[in-house]
N, C-alpha and C positions, 0 to 999 in steps of 0.2 A: 923509535922517535919518528914523528910525522914529518914527511918531506913536503916543504912548502915552495919548492922551486917551480917556476913557470914552465920549464921545459917538459915536465912530466905530463902536461896537458896538451902537448903537441902531437899531431899525427899527420901523415902524408895524405894529401887530398888532390886528386886530379881536378883541374879547373873545370873540365867539362861536366863534372858532377854537380856543379853549382847551378841550381835551377834558375833559368832566366825568365820563365813564365809559369803561371800556375797550371796544374793538370786541367784537362778539358772539363772534367766533372769533379767537383770538390771531394766527394767521398770515394772516388776511385783512385786516389793516391795510394801508394803502398803503405803498409803498416808493419813495422817490426815489433813483435811482442816479446818482452823480456820478463821472465819470472826470476826475480832477484834472489829468491830463496833456493830454488832448484837450479839456478844458473842455466836455464834453457832459453833458446832463441827460436821463434817461429816467424815465418814470412806470410803475411796476409795482405788484404786490402782494407782501407779504412772502414768501409761499411761493415767489416767483420767485427768491429769494436763491440758491437751489441752482444756478441757471443761471450765477451769477457766481463760484461757488466751484470750485476746481480740485483734482484729486487731489494730495495732498501738502500742501495748505494746513493750517495749524494755527489753529483757532478757540479763542480764550481768553476764558472767561466768568468772571464774579464770582459765586461760590456763596454769598455772604452772605445770610442770612435776616433779614427785617425782624421785629422783635419788636413786639407791640402796646404801644408805648411811651408812648402818650398817656394820662395818668391824671388823674382828677378826684377831688379829695379836699377835706377841710375842715381849717382850722387849729385846733389845740388852743385851747381857751379862748374864742376869738372865733367859731368855727364859720363863718368866712368861706370861701367857695369858692375853691379853688386848682387851677389846671391846671399839671401838671408833665409835661415831655417828657424821657424818659430818652435821653441822647445817647451816653454812653461809660462802659463798665464800667472803673473804676479799680482794681478788686480790693479784697479785704477788705470787701465789702458797701458800698463807696463808689461812687457814680455821679455823673458830671457831668450836670447837668440844665439844661434851659431852662425857666424858670418864668414863668408869666403873673403880672402885677402883682408883679414880683419885689421892688420896693422894700419890700414888707411882709414879705418873708422874710429874716430876719436869722439870724445864728449862734444856734443854740439853738431856733429855731422848729420845732415838732413838727406834722406833718401826718398825719391819719388817712385811710385809704382803706377802702372798704366792709367793714363788720363787723370792722374791724381785722385783716383778712387781711394787710395791709401797713401799716406806718407808716414815716415818714421824719423824720430830724432834720437840719437844716441845720448843716453843720460848717465851711463856708467860703463867703464871698461873693466872686464874681468879677464882671468887667465884663459889660455887655450882657445882663443878665438871667440870667447863668449862676450856678448854685449847685452846690456839692458837697454831696450828701445821703448820709447813712448810712441804709441800708435795714434794717428789722427785720421779719422774717417767719419762719414755720416751713415747712419743706418745700422744694420746688423753685421757684425764682423764676419761671421761664418758664411753669410751670403756673399760678402765681398771676396772672401778667400775662395769660394767656389768659382768665382769668375777669374780671379788672378792667379791662384796657386796651383801647384802641381803636387801630386802625392810624393811624400818624402821617402822614396824607395832607398833601401840600403845601397852603399857604394859598390857592392859586388854584383848588383843587378844593373846591366848596362843599357837597358832600353826602357822607355816609359811604358807603364801599363796601358794597354788599349782600353780597358774597362776599369775605371777607378774602383768599382764595387768589388773587384777581385782582390784589392788590397784592403779589404774590410772583412770582418766576420759577418755572417748573416744576422747576428744578434747585436751588432754594434749599435750603441744607443746614446752614450754620454760623450759629447765631443771634448777633445782635449789631448789626444796622443800625437806624438811626433813620429811614432812607428807603430805598426800593428802588433797585437798579441797573436802571433802567427800560428800557434798550435790550433787555434780555433778555426782556421781557414777550411779545415777538412769536413766540418759539419755542414749539413743542409737542414732546412726546416723539416723535410720529410724524415731524416734520420732522427732528429730530436723527437718527432712524434712517436716513432718506434721505441725510442729509449724511454720516454715517459710511459708508454703503454706497457713496458716491461716492469714498471714499478720503480724506476730510478727518478729521484728528485733532482731537478735542475735549478741551481741558484746562481745569482749574479753578484759579483763584487765589481768595483771599479778601481783600476790603477792606471793612471795616465803615464804612458811609456815615454821616457825622456832621454836625456843625453847618454845615460849609461849604456843604452843599446848601441850607440855609435862609437863608444870609447873602447879601444883595445887595452888590454892589460900590458903595461910597459915595464913594470918592475920585475926583476928576477925573482924576488921573494914576494909571493902573492899577498902576504900579510901587509905589505906596504902599499897595496893598491887602494886608491880612494874611490869608494862608490858614491856616485851622485844620488841625491835623494829624489824620490818620486812620490807624488800624492796619491793617496788611495782612500776609499770610503767603503764602509760596511753598514748596512741598515740594521735596525733592531730586529726586523722579521728574519733576515738572513742569519744574524747572530743566534737568535733563539732556535732556529731550525738546525743549525750546525751543532749547537750545544746539546740538543736532543739526540742528534745522530751519534755524537761522541758518547753520551750517556748510555745509549742503547747498543754501542759497539758496532755501528754500521760504518762502512768504508766512506771516507771522504777522498774524492778523486779530483785532483787539480787539473784543469785544462790549461797547460802552459806554465812557463816559469813566472809570469807576472801574477797569475792567481796564486801560485805557490808562495811567492814572496809576500803577498798580501796576507794570506792565511797564517804563515809562519811568523810574520812580524807581529800580528795581533796576539797570537797564542803565546809567543815568547814573553811579550810585555805584560799581558793580563792573566795568563794561565787559563783563559777561556776566551770564547768569542764575544765581542762587545760591539755595540754601535759606536762607530768612531769615524772621524774624518781627519787625517793627519798625513805626515810624510814618513817614509822609511828609507834608510840607506843600508838595509840588512844585506850582508855579504855572506853567502852560503857556500862553503867549500868543505872538502873531506875533513871529517872530525866533528862536523856539525851534527847535532842530534835532532832529527825531525820529530815534532810533536803534533803538528796539525793535520798533515796529510798521510794517506795510506797508499795512494797510487798516483801515477802521473802520466799525463798525455803530453808529449812534447815533440818538437821537430829535431832535426840533426843540426848541431851547432858548430860555430867556428872553432878551429883550433885555438888554444890558449885563451879562450873567452871565459868570462865569469859564468856564462850559462852552462858550459860543459863542466865547470867546477861544481855548480849546483846539482846537476844530474849525477855527477860522480859521487857527491856526498849522499845522494839518495840510494843509488844502486851499487856503489862500490867502484872505485876508480878502475881497477883491473878489469872488472866485468864490462864496464862501459867502454873502455878503450878496445877491448876484444870485440864488442858489438859494433863499434865504429869500423874496426878493421874488416869485419864481415860485411858491413854496409857498403864499404868501398869496393870490396870484391864482387858483391852482388849488384853493384851499380845503382844503389839507392840515390835519390835526388836530395841534395843538401840545402839547408838554410831556409829562408822565408817562404819561398814557393815550393819547397821540397816535400819529402815524404815525412811520415810520422812514426813515433815510437810510443808504445804503451808499456809502462813498467809497473809491475805489481808483485805481490807474493802470495 
């Protein structure tokens, strides 16, 4: 009988292994290579990934771009300081936001940001610090956020990034994420040129990373965990190329858990890849049967997180926890700015 307790996804981790800044060169981070069939572990550098890619492989990456979504403002009348994190564009100038000290933000609360380049009014109160805010501004929102906002680094990174571009992938294109698809951090334009020259196809999907990234699992039974939904999009051209790869038996390799969730959500629903723009709250944990992907590039994840569950479902929980134990002993760097893992068979 399958064990769905949260504790089985816990592991001891020294805090100094949590990377506080990116490696100097993107593709010089370390790479742990796992063969899930042979149960082997190899220690490489990320630029060695090319040795594990084959002509005909399809590499699928998430081209969502992080917006400087962390904003600091003051409440009208009281001048109390307020932190607001933009999570999801709901359309019509409405945004789902995560608010600090949210109890003080009620329907009608007005917040001012620097020189009133931007103001917000709370129009709906939701659970867990979430508020729906109506944004008021002149011009282009993303240009205003570039002036006002900070990168929404995860809470375990304790200093602001010196260079905002390092909290983006080099292929980030479609603005809308509240957190980066971090497995893609390790790629450079030069590495992509070599990968394409080897005969590997590189395709983009878009999934805007939202609140799920910031939410720990709090239920002892993981089946009771509620996944927030995230918006994704696949074009007709990408769907056609992926369906052809499937038909021809070529490997589909997901860059990161966000690409994985996009591909699996579509394939589970339609039994093929299709052009679509929708939301998914897919929750992948051991017992899940993968249908879309054949290999995975990912970072090292938080204990008890939905991400380590997703990876455990792909490679086997015991093998993954063993690999994490090895990673701790070998002093791999963990989380967003940390090292990478390639899992294949």
